[in-house]
C-alpha positions as CSV (number, residue, x, y, z in Angstrom):
1,M,-72.5,-152.9,110.0
2,S,-68.9,-152.6,110.8
3,A,-67.5,-150.0,113.2
4,S,-65.4,-147.1,111.9
5,Y,-61.8,-146.8,113.1
6,Y,-62.9,-143.9,115.3
7,E,-65.6,-146.1,116.9
8,I,-63.2,-149.0,117.5
9,L,-60.9,-146.7,119.4
10,G,-63.7,-144.7,121.0
11,V,-62.5,-141.3,119.9
12,E,-64.1,-138.4,118.0
13,V,-63.3,-137.7,114.4
14,T,-61.5,-134.6,115.6
15,A,-59.3,-136.5,118.0
16,T,-55.7,-135.4,118.4
17,E,-52.7,-137.6,118.0
18,E,-52.4,-137.8,121.8
19,Q,-56.0,-138.7,122.3
20,I,-55.7,-141.5,119.7
21,R,-52.6,-142.8,121.4
22,E,-54.2,-142.7,124.9
23,A,-57.3,-144.6,123.6
24,Y,-55.0,-147.2,122.0
25,R,-53.1,-147.7,125.2
26,R,-56.3,-148.0,127.2
27,L,-57.7,-150.6,124.9
28,A,-54.5,-152.5,124.6
29,R,-54.4,-152.9,128.4
30,Q,-57.9,-154.2,128.2
31,Y,-57.7,-156.5,125.2
32,H,-54.1,-157.6,124.7
33,P,-54.1,-161.4,124.5
34,D,-51.2,-161.5,127.0
35,L,-53.4,-159.8,129.6
36,N,-56.8,-161.0,128.6
37,D,-57.5,-164.7,128.1
38,S,-60.9,-164.3,126.5
39,P,-61.2,-166.1,123.2
40,A,-62.2,-162.9,121.5
41,A,-59.3,-160.8,122.8
42,K,-56.9,-161.6,119.9
43,E,-59.5,-160.5,117.3
44,H,-60.3,-157.3,119.3
45,M,-56.6,-156.5,119.5
46,Q,-56.2,-157.0,115.8
47,Q,-59.0,-154.6,115.0
48,I,-57.6,-152.1,117.5
49,N,-54.2,-152.3,115.9
50,I,-55.6,-151.7,112.4
51,A,-57.6,-148.7,113.6
52,Y,-54.7,-147.2,115.4
53,R,-52.3,-147.5,112.4
54,A,-54.9,-146.1,110.1
55,L,-55.7,-143.1,112.3
56,M,-52.1,-142.3,113.2
57,S,-51.1,-142.3,109.5
58,R,-52.9,-139.0,109.0
59,F,-50.3,-137.4,111.4
60,H,-47.2,-138.7,109.7
């Protein structure tokens, strides 16, 4: 079963724009390939980016 965008970012369905942005920044610091040399970091960051763009699109 794949995780929802909310689960990927670790936010509630009712999350505000600021909460989504903060979650994205926190996860980016953890998984960005420039900061994390784990083989899975790039894939994690790609999923985080997709989730972030999808959730932020509801505000714009």
